[in-house]
Each structure stands twice: as structure tokens, then as C-alpha cells.
N, C-alpha and C positions, 0 to 999 in steps of 0.2 A: 627461442633461438633454434634455427633449423640445423639438423645434423649434417655433417659433411661425410662423404664417402672417401675413404683412404685405402689404397692398395699398398700393402706392405711389399717389400722386395721379393719375398718368397712367393707371394701371390702373382706378382708380375711375371716372374720367371716361370711359374706354373702355366700361366696363360700362354706365354710364348711357346713352351714345350708342347702344350696341348694343340695349339694352332699348327705347329710343324707336323705333329703326328697325324692330325686330320688331313692336312693338305697333302701329305705323302700318301695316306691311305685312300683318300677320295680326291679332292681338288681344293684349290684355294678359296673358291666361292663358298663351298660347304663349310670350310674351316672358319672363314670370316663370319658367316651366319651363326655358327655355333658359339663362337666367342662373343659375338654381339648379344646373343640371348643370355649368356652367363652374365655379361655386364648389366643387362637389363634387370635380371633377377637381383643382382647386387644393389642396383639403384632402388629397386622396390623395397629393399630393407629399410631405406630411409623413412618410409611411411609407417612401417610396422616392425621396428627393430627387435622387439621382444618375442617375435613369433617362433623363432627357431627352438630347437631342442637344446637345453643347457648341457654342457660337458665340463662341469667344474672339476670332475675327477681327472681330466686331462690338463686343463689350465683354467685358472680363475677367470670367470666371465666369458669363456669360450662357448659359442652356440653354433648350431648347424642347421641347414635346411637342405632337403633333397633337391636335386636339379634334374629334371627330365628322366627320372628313374635310372640314370647312368652315372651320376656324379653327386658329390656332396660339397656344398659350399660352407666353409668354416669361417666364422667372423667373431668379432668382439665389439661390444657396444660400450662407449664411454659417454661422459656427459656432453661431449662435443662432436663425436664422430662414430661412424660405423667403420671399423677397421677390418679389412679382409686380410687377415694375417696368415692364413694358410690357403693354399690353392685348392682347386677341385681335387677330390681324391677318388681313387678306385673307379676308373673307367672300366666298364664291363668288358672283359676279354682283351684288355690292352695292357701294355707295360709302360713304365715311365720312359720318357725319351732320354736317350743318352746324350752326352755332350756332342758326339758326332752328329746326331740328328739335329741338334740346335744349330750347328755350324753350317748346315745346308742352307743355301740361299733360296728364299721363297718370298713371295709378296707377303707383307705383314699387315695386320689390321692397324688402324690408327693407334697411337700411343694411349695407354690407359691413363685417364686423368688422375691427378692427386699426387 
């Protein structure tokens, strides 16, 4: 049976915040491209889900992979799915977006499936 990719609510919110931050710092085209590449890296986990570094000391079954030397993708693999339960962490030289940043209107990428 093929694995399914599931984005947990925290991961969806993180992608939205990251999109907003990049769109504000650069432009929406750059933000859309970056989020698309993150989603592509997540889809690639369906082919090799066990390749990431285990982090059982943080949460049972939690794994991570680096993304473009600027972010870390955290995920968990179950018998049926790859769950992106935490968002990208630690963007070099950036801070987490605040709720005021998220409320700003900007073009959004297509909704995250799952």
C-alpha cells in the first residue's frame, strides 16, 4: 500500500507564516516557489520515508531532513502515512511570523493537500 502525505495543522500554519514572511521580505513569486519546493521535499519522503534523522528524544517516531541548508522538515512515519507534524524550523536570520504578519493580505499558494 502506498503511503499518504498528511500535513498536520501546525505544519499548515507554519507554511502560511513562512509564505507571508518571504512574500513580505522578497515577493509572492519567490514565496510561492520556496513553499512549492518544501512541498516537493515532503512528497519525496513518500519514496524514502526512513531517510531522515530520528529524534525519538523529542517525540517517538519523529524524524527530520534538512531543507536547502536553511530549514528543517520534521515528520513522522506511520504504517499508512508520512505526517508532517511540525513545520519548517529555524530559518537562518529570521524570526517566527507574528499574528499581525499572518493577518496581512497577500496572494497565497494553493492549499496544502491532505
